[in-house]
Biopython code that builds the backbone (N, CA, C, O; Angstrom):
import numpy as np
from Bio.PDB.StructureBuilder import StructureBuilder

atoms = [
    (1, "UNK", "N", (-28.334, -53.193, 71.597)),
    (1, "UNK", "CA", (-26.610, -53.386, 71.946)),
    (1, "UNK", "C", (-26.004, -54.911, 71.710)),
    (1, "UNK", "O", (-26.720, -55.912, 71.692)),
    (2, "UNK", "N", (-24.792, -54.921, 71.559)),
    (2, "UNK", "CA", (-24.425, -56.348, 71.004)),
    (2, "UNK", "C", (-23.907, -56.789, 72.924)),
    (2, "UNK", "O", (-23.412, -56.165, 73.862)),
    (3, "UNK", "N", (-24.295, -57.907, 72.727)),
    (3, "UNK", "CA", (-23.591, -58.647, 73.942)),
    (3, "UNK", "C", (-22.339, -58.845, 74.030)),
    (3, "UNK", "O", (-21.695, -59.367, 73.120)),
    (4, "UNK", "N", (-21.724, -58.370, 75.377)),
    (4, "UNK", "CA", (-20.258, -58.526, 75.495)),
    (4, "UNK", "C", (-19.443, -59.937, 75.280)),
    (4, "UNK", "O", (-18.298, -59.979, 74.832)),
    (5, "UNK", "N", (-20.064, -60.863, 75.595)),
    (5, "UNK", "CA", (-19.821, -62.036, 75.006)),
    (5, "UNK", "C", (-19.552, -62.253, 73.496)),
    (5, "UNK", "O", (-18.476, -62.688, 73.085)),
    (6, "UNK", "N", (-20.555, -61.936, 72.722)),
    (6, "UNK", "CA", (-20.475, -62.071, 71.447)),
    (6, "UNK", "C", (-19.196, -61.024, 70.887)),
    (6, "UNK", "O", (-18.746, -61.363, 69.792)),
    (7, "UNK", "N", (-18.598, -59.862, 71.480)),
    (7, "UNK", "CA", (-18.007, -59.404, 71.231)),
    (7, "UNK", "C", (-16.557, -59.891, 71.288)),
    (7, "UNK", "O", (-15.725, -59.873, 70.381)),
    (8, "UNK", "N", (-16.413, -60.396, 72.731)),
    (8, "UNK", "CA", (-15.220, -61.384, 72.964)),
    (8, "UNK", "C", (-15.191, -62.214, 72.240)),
    (8, "UNK", "O", (-14.058, -62.345, 71.778)),
    (9, "UNK", "N", (-16.059, -63.068, 71.772)),
    (9, "UNK", "CA", (-15.804, -64.319, 70.765)),
    (9, "UNK", "C", (-15.259, -63.558, 69.391)),
    (9, "UNK", "O", (-14.145, -63.829, 68.943)),
    (10, "UNK", "N", (-15.964, -62.770, 68.879)),
    (10, "UNK", "CA", (-15.658, -62.052, 67.714)),
    (10, "UNK", "C", (-14.291, -61.577, 67.480)),
    (10, "UNK", "O", (-13.698, -61.514, 66.403)),
    (11, "UNK", "N", (-13.821, -61.205, 68.819)),
    (11, "UNK", "CA", (-12.493, -60.499, 68.649)),
    (11, "UNK", "C", (-11.185, -61.480, 68.893)),
    (11, "UNK", "O", (-10.004, -61.134, 68.889)),
    (12, "UNK", "N", (-11.751, -62.861, 69.115)),
    (12, "UNK", "CA", (-10.672, -63.932, 69.110)),
    (12, "UNK", "C", (-10.095, -64.070, 67.806)),
    (12, "UNK", "O", (-10.804, -64.658, 66.989)),
    (13, "UNK", "N", (-9.058, -63.696, 67.448)),
    (13, "UNK", "CA", (-8.266, -63.835, 66.179)),
    (13, "UNK", "C", (-7.410, -65.050, 65.822)),
    (13, "UNK", "O", (-6.758, -65.018, 64.779)),
    (14, "UNK", "N", (-7.363, -66.295, 66.750)),
    (14, "UNK", "CA", (-6.472, -67.144, 67.092)),
    (14, "UNK", "C", (-6.585, -67.761, 65.719)),
    (14, "UNK", "O", (-5.568, -68.071, 65.099)),
    (15, "UNK", "N", (-7.754, -67.940, 65.246)),
    (15, "UNK", "CA", (-7.706, -69.023, 64.019)),
    (15, "UNK", "C", (-8.420, -68.316, 62.834)),
    (15, "UNK", "O", (-9.113, -68.888, 61.992)),
    (16, "UNK", "N", (-8.123, -66.880, 62.899)),
    (16, "UNK", "CA", (-8.496, -65.996, 61.730)),
    (16, "UNK", "C", (-6.836, -66.132, 60.960)),
    (16, "UNK", "O", (-5.781, -66.201, 61.592)),
    (17, "UNK", "N", (-6.972, -66.145, 59.558)),
    (17, "UNK", "CA", (-6.398, -65.859, 58.466)),
    (17, "UNK", "C", (-6.082, -67.256, 57.818)),
    (17, "UNK", "O", (-5.882, -68.241, 58.529)),
    (18, "UNK", "N", (-6.043, -67.310, 56.405)),
    (18, "UNK", "CA", (-5.631, -68.407, 55.693)),
    (18, "UNK", "C", (-4.529, -68.788, 55.189)),
    (18, "UNK", "O", (-3.905, -68.050, 54.427)),
    (19, "UNK", "N", (-4.122, -69.948, 55.511)),
    (19, "UNK", "CA", (-2.799, -70.572, 55.351)),
    (19, "UNK", "C", (-2.380, -71.426, 53.939)),
    (19, "UNK", "O", (-1.271, -71.743, 53.508)),
    (20, "UNK", "N", (-3.628, -71.640, 53.456)),
    (20, "UNK", "CA", (-3.546, -72.557, 52.156)),
    (20, "UNK", "C", (-2.762, -73.689, 52.147)),
    (20, "UNK", "O", (-2.036, -74.022, 51.211)),
    (21, "UNK", "N", (-2.921, -74.355, 53.312)),
    (21, "UNK", "CA", (-2.453, -75.644, 53.863)),
    (21, "UNK", "C", (-3.927, -76.499, 54.205)),
    (21, "UNK", "O", (-4.286, -76.494, 55.382)),
    (22, "UNK", "N", (-4.608, -77.081, 53.397)),
    (22, "UNK", "CA", (-5.934, -77.657, 53.927)),
    (22, "UNK", "C", (-6.311, -79.194, 53.132)),
    (22, "UNK", "O", (-5.830, -79.746, 52.143)),
    (23, "UNK", "N", (-7.300, -79.527, 53.994)),
    (23, "UNK", "CA", (-7.543, -80.970, 52.763)),
    (23, "UNK", "C", (-9.057, -80.797, 52.430)),
    (23, "UNK", "O", (-9.751, -81.479, 51.676)),
    (24, "UNK", "N", (-9.425, -79.615, 53.249)),
    (24, "UNK", "CA", (-10.784, -79.243, 52.996)),
    (24, "UNK", "C", (-11.115, -77.551, 52.852)),
    (24, "UNK", "O", (-11.083, -76.746, 53.783)),
    (25, "UNK", "N", (-11.408, -77.286, 51.565)),
    (25, "UNK", "CA", (-11.684, -75.568, 51.802)),
    (25, "UNK", "C", (-12.992, -75.447, 51.181)),
    (25, "UNK", "O", (-13.347, -76.220, 50.291)),
    (26, "UNK", "N", (-13.877, -74.299, 51.715)),
    (26, "UNK", "CA", (-15.307, -74.133, 51.248)),
    (26, "UNK", "C", (-14.896, -72.348, 51.326)),
    (26, "UNK", "O", (-14.066, -71.809, 52.058)),
    (27, "UNK", "N", (-15.717, -71.780, 50.394)),
    (27, "UNK", "CA", (-15.881, -70.263, 50.423)),
    (27, "UNK", "C", (-17.755, -70.299, 50.232)),
    (27, "UNK", "O", (-18.329, -71.082, 49.475)),
    (28, "UNK", "N", (-18.403, -69.346, 51.040)),
    (28, "UNK", "CA", (-19.768, -69.132, 50.935)),
    (28, "UNK", "C", (-20.247, -67.817, 51.220)),
    (28, "UNK", "O", (-19.724, -67.159, 52.119)),
    (29, "UNK", "N", (-21.203, -67.371, 50.533)),
    (29, "UNK", "CA", (-21.776, -66.109, 50.728)),
    (29, "UNK", "C", (-23.184, -66.145, 51.058)),
    (29, "UNK", "O", (-23.864, -66.903, 50.365)),
    (30, "UNK", "N", (-23.721, -65.543, 51.894)),
    (30, "UNK", "CA", (-25.121, -65.476, 52.425)),
    (30, "UNK", "C", (-25.983, -64.399, 51.846)),
    (30, "UNK", "O", (-26.009, -63.244, 52.271)),
    (31, "UNK", "N", (-26.735, -64.892, 50.775)),
    (31, "UNK", "CA", (-27.675, -64.068, 50.067)),
    (31, "UNK", "C", (-28.371, -63.036, 50.591)),
    (31, "UNK", "O", (-28.548, -61.906, 50.134)),
    (32, "UNK", "N", (-28.845, -63.659, 51.851)),
    (32, "UNK", "CA", (-29.855, -62.529, 52.496)),
    (32, "UNK", "C", (-28.952, -61.391, 53.196)),
    (32, "UNK", "O", (-29.547, -60.331, 53.389)),
    (33, "UNK", "N", (-27.761, -61.444, 53.558)),
    (33, "UNK", "CA", (-27.171, -60.436, 54.383)),
    (33, "UNK", "C", (-25.924, -59.690, 53.479)),
    (33, "UNK", "O", (-25.525, -58.526, 53.509)),
    (34, "UNK", "N", (-25.493, -60.829, 52.687)),
    (34, "UNK", "CA", (-23.799, -60.569, 52.137)),
    (34, "UNK", "C", (-22.707, -60.769, 52.672)),
    (34, "UNK", "O", (-21.619, -60.345, 52.280)),
    (35, "UNK", "N", (-23.007, -61.675, 53.951)),
    (35, "UNK", "CA", (-21.895, -61.838, 54.861)),
    (35, "UNK", "C", (-20.873, -63.114, 54.024)),
    (35, "UNK", "O", (-21.313, -64.203, 53.654)),
    (36, "UNK", "N", (-19.653, -62.707, 53.885)),
    (36, "UNK", "CA", (-19.070, -64.043, 53.201)),
    (36, "UNK", "C", (-17.661, -64.869, 54.150)),
    (36, "UNK", "O", (-16.776, -64.329, 54.814)),
    (37, "UNK", "N", (-17.843, -65.949, 53.951)),
    (37, "UNK", "CA", (-17.037, -66.645, 54.754)),
    (37, "UNK", "C", (-16.244, -67.761, 54.118)),
    (37, "UNK", "O", (-16.880, -68.524, 53.391)),
    (38, "UNK", "N", (-14.724, -68.011, 54.309)),
    (38, "UNK", "CA", (-13.943, -68.981, 53.546)),
    (38, "UNK", "C", (-13.569, -69.684, 54.963)),
    (38, "UNK", "O", (-13.343, -69.075, 56.009)),
    (39, "UNK", "N", (-13.547, -71.247, 54.761)),
    (39, "UNK", "CA", (-13.071, -72.052, 55.772)),
    (39, "UNK", "C", (-11.926, -72.804, 55.082)),
    (39, "UNK", "O", (-11.980, -72.974, 53.864)),
    (40, "UNK", "N", (-10.769, -73.318, 55.886)),
    (40, "UNK", "CA", (-9.780, -74.252, 55.370)),
    (40, "UNK", "C", (-9.913, -74.786, 56.587)),
    (40, "UNK", "O", (-10.088, -74.196, 57.653)),
    (41, "UNK", "N", (-9.793, -76.269, 56.314)),
    (41, "UNK", "CA", (-9.909, -77.483, 57.210)),
    (41, "UNK", "C", (-8.951, -78.531, 57.019)),
    (41, "UNK", "O", (-9.006, -79.274, 56.039)),
    (42, "UNK", "N", (-7.793, -78.655, 58.199)),
    (42, "UNK", "CA", (-7.143, -79.874, 57.994)),
    (42, "UNK", "C", (-7.567, -81.238, 58.697)),
    (42, "UNK", "O", (-7.621, -81.377, 59.919)),
    (43, "UNK", "N", (-7.833, -82.137, 57.846)),
    (43, "UNK", "CA", (-8.424, -83.391, 58.597)),
    (43, "UNK", "C", (-7.988, -84.478, 57.897)),
    (43, "UNK", "O", (-7.754, -84.424, 56.690)),
    (44, "UNK", "N", (-7.812, -85.822, 58.804)),
    (44, "UNK", "CA", (-7.291, -87.102, 58.648)),
    (44, "UNK", "C", (-8.733, -87.861, 58.687)),
    (44, "UNK", "O", (-9.862, -87.378, 58.780)),
    (45, "UNK", "N", (-8.360, -89.044, 58.598)),
    (45, "UNK", "CA", (-9.474, -89.865, 58.354)),
    (45, "UNK", "C", (-10.576, -89.928, 59.757)),
    (45, "UNK", "O", (-11.721, -90.307, 59.513)),
    (46, "UNK", "N", (-10.243, -89.579, 61.130)),
    (46, "UNK", "CA", (-10.552, -89.573, 62.303)),
    (46, "UNK", "C", (-11.354, -88.257, 62.615)),
    (46, "UNK", "O", (-12.556, -88.132, 62.849)),
    (47, "UNK", "N", (-10.335, -87.284, 62.553)),
    (47, "UNK", "CA", (-10.771, -85.847, 63.206)),
    (47, "UNK", "C", (-10.242, -84.953, 62.388)),
    (47, "UNK", "O", (-9.473, -85.156, 61.449)),
    (48, "UNK", "N", (-10.768, -83.758, 62.854)),
    (48, "UNK", "CA", (-10.201, -82.262, 62.406)),
    (48, "UNK", "C", (-9.205, -81.826, 63.173)),
    (48, "UNK", "O", (-9.293, -81.575, 64.375)),
    (49, "UNK", "N", (-8.056, -81.709, 62.360)),
    (49, "UNK", "CA", (-6.725, -81.163, 63.165)),
    (49, "UNK", "C", (-6.611, -79.828, 63.625)),
    (49, "UNK", "O", (-5.970, -79.603, 64.652)),
    (50, "UNK", "N", (-7.273, -78.718, 62.852)),
    (50, "UNK", "CA", (-7.231, -77.370, 62.534)),
    (50, "UNK", "C", (-8.286, -76.740, 61.434)),
    (50, "UNK", "O", (-8.463, -77.340, 60.374)),
    (51, "UNK", "N", (-8.908, -75.640, 61.692)),
    (51, "UNK", "CA", (-9.707, -75.126, 61.126)),
    (51, "UNK", "C", (-9.285, -73.347, 61.132)),
    (51, "UNK", "O", (-9.246, -72.645, 62.142)),
    (52, "UNK", "N", (-8.961, -72.839, 59.525)),
    (52, "UNK", "CA", (-8.688, -71.456, 59.746)),
    (52, "UNK", "C", (-9.986, -71.068, 59.096)),
    (52, "UNK", "O", (-10.816, -71.805, 58.564)),
    (53, "UNK", "N", (-9.994, -69.799, 59.241)),
    (53, "UNK", "CA", (-11.281, -68.868, 58.206)),
    (53, "UNK", "C", (-10.957, -67.385, 58.168)),
    (53, "UNK", "O", (-10.070, -66.822, 58.810)),
    (54, "UNK", "N", (-11.824, -66.836, 57.304)),
    (54, "UNK", "CA", (-11.576, -65.347, 56.796)),
    (54, "UNK", "C", (-13.174, -65.234, 56.531)),
    (54, "UNK", "O", (-13.931, -66.038, 55.988)),
    (55, "UNK", "N", (-13.469, -63.753, 57.195)),
    (55, "UNK", "CA", (-15.012, -63.200, 56.983)),
    (55, "UNK", "C", (-14.725, -62.051, 56.865)),
    (55, "UNK", "O", (-13.891, -61.355, 57.446)),
    (56, "UNK", "N", (-15.906, -61.709, 55.576)),
    (56, "UNK", "CA", (-16.338, -60.255, 55.396)),
    (56, "UNK", "C", (-17.764, -60.596, 55.999)),
    (56, "UNK", "O", (-18.621, -61.215, 55.368)),
    (57, "UNK", "N", (-17.936, -60.076, 57.418)),
    (57, "UNK", "CA", (-19.157, -60.470, 57.945)),
    (57, "UNK", "C", (-19.687, -59.271, 59.119)),
    (57, "UNK", "O", (-19.133, -58.256, 59.541)),
    (58, "UNK", "N", (-20.820, -59.809, 59.374)),
    (58, "UNK", "CA", (-20.932, -58.663, 60.559)),
    (58, "UNK", "C", (-20.556, -59.434, 62.259)),
    (58, "UNK", "O", (-20.387, -60.653, 62.236)),
    (59, "UNK", "N", (-20.489, -59.017, 63.068)),
    (59, "UNK", "CA", (-20.268, -59.405, 64.147)),
    (59, "UNK", "C", (-20.274, -60.751, 64.967)),
    (59, "UNK", "O", (-19.422, -61.247, 65.704)),
    (60, "UNK", "N", (-21.938, -61.307, 64.460)),
    (60, "UNK", "CA", (-22.369, -62.511, 64.903)),
    (60, "UNK", "C", (-22.129, -63.447, 64.058)),
    (60, "UNK", "O", (-22.338, -64.576, 64.503)),
    (61, "UNK", "N", (-21.606, -63.355, 62.536)),
    (61, "UNK", "CA", (-20.944, -64.364, 61.794)),
    (61, "UNK", "C", (-19.832, -64.275, 62.587)),
    (61, "UNK", "O", (-19.871, -65.202, 63.395)),
    (62, "UNK", "N", (-18.753, -63.521, 62.753)),
    (62, "UNK", "CA", (-17.345, -63.531, 62.951)),
    (62, "UNK", "C", (-17.355, -64.414, 64.545)),
    (62, "UNK", "O", (-16.625, -65.356, 64.854)),
    (63, "UNK", "N", (-18.221, -63.881, 65.225)),
    (63, "UNK", "CA", (-18.095, -64.784, 66.811)),
    (63, "UNK", "C", (-18.549, -66.461, 66.275)),
    (63, "UNK", "O", (-17.907, -67.464, 66.588)),
    (64, "UNK", "N", (-19.796, -66.454, 65.413)),
    (64, "UNK", "CA", (-19.907, -67.892, 65.308)),
    (64, "UNK", "C", (-18.509, -68.769, 64.495)),
    (64, "UNK", "O", (-18.216, -69.911, 64.850)),
    (65, "UNK", "N", (-17.930, -68.218, 63.657)),
    (65, "UNK", "CA", (-16.722, -68.741, 62.945)),
    (65, "UNK", "C", (-15.970, -68.964, 64.083)),
    (65, "UNK", "O", (-15.749, -70.152, 64.318)),
    (66, "UNK", "N", (-15.301, -67.769, 65.219)),
    (66, "UNK", "CA", (-14.233, -67.868, 65.793)),
    (66, "UNK", "C", (-14.888, -69.260, 66.994)),
    (66, "UNK", "O", (-14.194, -70.193, 67.399)),
    (67, "UNK", "N", (-16.094, -69.064, 67.283)),
    (67, "UNK", "CA", (-16.514, -70.315, 68.327)),
    (67, "UNK", "C", (-16.371, -71.762, 67.530)),
    (67, "UNK", "O", (-15.839, -72.762, 68.013)),
    (68, "UNK", "N", (-16.914, -71.672, 66.309)),
    (68, "UNK", "CA", (-16.780, -72.879, 65.592)),
    (68, "UNK", "C", (-15.389, -73.408, 65.525)),
    (68, "UNK", "O", (-15.210, -74.542, 65.968)),
    (69, "UNK", "N", (-14.354, -72.734, 65.023)),
    (69, "UNK", "CA", (-13.032, -73.152, 65.131)),
    (69, "UNK", "C", (-12.291, -73.581, 66.171)),
    (69, "UNK", "O", (-11.243, -74.225, 66.125)),
    (70, "UNK", "N", (-12.883, -73.193, 67.111)),
    (70, "UNK", "CA", (-12.445, -73.655, 68.717)),
    (70, "UNK", "C", (-12.991, -74.996, 69.200)),
    (70, "UNK", "O", (-12.465, -75.849, 69.916)),
    (71, "UNK", "N", (-14.365, -74.944, 68.528)),
    (71, "UNK", "CA", (-14.705, -76.475, 69.074)),
    (71, "UNK", "C", (-14.533, -77.603, 68.038)),
    (71, "UNK", "O", (-14.358, -78.802, 68.253)),
    (72, "UNK", "N", (-14.627, -76.905, 66.789)),
    (72, "UNK", "CA", (-14.717, -78.530, 65.872)),
    (72, "UNK", "C", (-13.540, -79.690, 66.066)),
    (72, "UNK", "O", (-13.735, -80.886, 65.851)),
    (73, "UNK", "N", (-12.274, -79.110, 66.515)),
    (73, "UNK", "CA", (-11.308, -80.027, 66.818)),
    (73, "UNK", "C", (-11.771, -81.016, 67.971)),
    (73, "UNK", "O", (-11.108, -82.047, 68.085)),
    (74, "UNK", "N", (-12.840, -80.817, 68.840)),
    (74, "UNK", "CA", (-12.998, -81.707, 69.839)),
    (74, "UNK", "C", (-14.293, -82.921, 69.102)),
    (74, "UNK", "O", (-14.799, -83.859, 69.718)),
    (75, "UNK", "N", (-14.570, -82.534, 67.684)),
    (75, "UNK", "CA", (-15.381, -83.332, 67.099)),
    (75, "UNK", "C", (-15.130, -84.531, 66.211)),
    (75, "UNK", "O", (-14.703, -84.279, 65.084)),
    (76, "UNK", "N", (-15.327, -85.793, 66.541)),
    (76, "UNK", "CA", (-14.812, -86.842, 65.228)),
    (76, "UNK", "C", (-15.399, -86.467, 64.132)),
    (76, "UNK", "O", (-16.434, -85.816, 63.993)),
    (77, "UNK", "N", (-14.551, -86.994, 63.206)),
    (77, "UNK", "CA", (-15.481, -87.110, 61.680)),
    (77, "UNK", "C", (-16.687, -88.018, 61.564)),
    (77, "UNK", "O", (-17.494, -87.946, 60.636)),
    (78, "UNK", "N", (-16.757, -88.895, 62.587)),
    (78, "UNK", "CA", (-17.738, -89.775, 62.666)),
    (78, "UNK", "C", (-19.168, -89.359, 63.165)),
    (78, "UNK", "O", (-20.161, -89.985, 62.794)),
    (79, "UNK", "N", (-19.244, -88.306, 63.998)),
    (79, "UNK", "CA", (-20.081, -87.263, 64.720)),
    (79, "UNK", "C", (-20.604, -86.503, 63.869)),
    (79, "UNK", "O", (-21.829, -86.406, 63.789)),
    (80, "UNK", "N", (-19.893, -85.922, 63.194)),
    (80, "UNK", "CA", (-20.338, -85.018, 62.026)),
    (80, "UNK", "C", (-20.933, -85.539, 60.836)),
    (80, "UNK", "O", (-21.669, -84.826, 60.153)),
    (81, "UNK", "N", (-20.710, -86.573, 60.568)),
    (81, "UNK", "CA", (-21.225, -87.316, 59.373)),
    (81, "UNK", "C", (-22.647, -87.813, 60.095)),
    (81, "UNK", "O", (-23.779, -87.672, 59.633)),
    (82, "UNK", "N", (-22.321, -88.343, 61.176)),
    (82, "UNK", "CA", (-23.808, -88.522, 61.953)),
    (82, "UNK", "C", (-24.786, -87.603, 61.733)),
    (82, "UNK", "O", (-25.841, -87.827, 61.140)),
    (83, "UNK", "N", (-24.316, -86.200, 62.378)),
    (83, "UNK", "CA", (-25.270, -85.383, 62.080)),
    (83, "UNK", "C", (-26.039, -84.866, 61.130)),
    (83, "UNK", "O", (-27.255, -84.681, 61.148)),
    (84, "UNK", "N", (-24.954, -84.557, 59.972)),
    (84, "UNK", "CA", (-25.366, -84.587, 58.530)),
    (84, "UNK", "C", (-25.834, -85.442, 57.780)),
    (84, "UNK", "O", (-26.073, -85.250, 56.588)),
    (85, "UNK", "N", (-26.041, -86.599, 58.456)),
    (85, "UNK", "CA", (-26.585, -87.939, 57.517)),
    (85, "UNK", "C", (-28.262, -87.944, 57.017)),
    (85, "UNK", "O", (-28.704, -88.876, 56.346)),
]
sb = StructureBuilder()
sb.init_structure("model")
sb.init_model(0)
sb.init_chain("A")
sb.init_seg("    ")
for serial, (resi, resn, name, xyz) in enumerate(atoms, 1):
    if name == "N":
        sb.init_residue(resn, " ", resi, " ")
    sb.init_atom(name, np.array(xyz, "f"), 0.0, 1.0, " ", f" {name:<3s}", serial, name[0])
structure = sb.get_structure()
């Protein structure tokens, strides 16, 4: 059975839906399970201002995308670059 918190995260559709207004865009497909996700991010030189997404995915991927879209605006680009350097 899927945890209720996961279902609530996946059900949050505030940032679902591509707007075709972005500074960065990426689409990926997981070869293992077939999940697909497209992200549109609007960022300036210091911060991510917004993230929109669309998925063709399982509830876990949808919950992850929803959570990321909420939390990513709290992170500076400098911190993101340090995490992936």
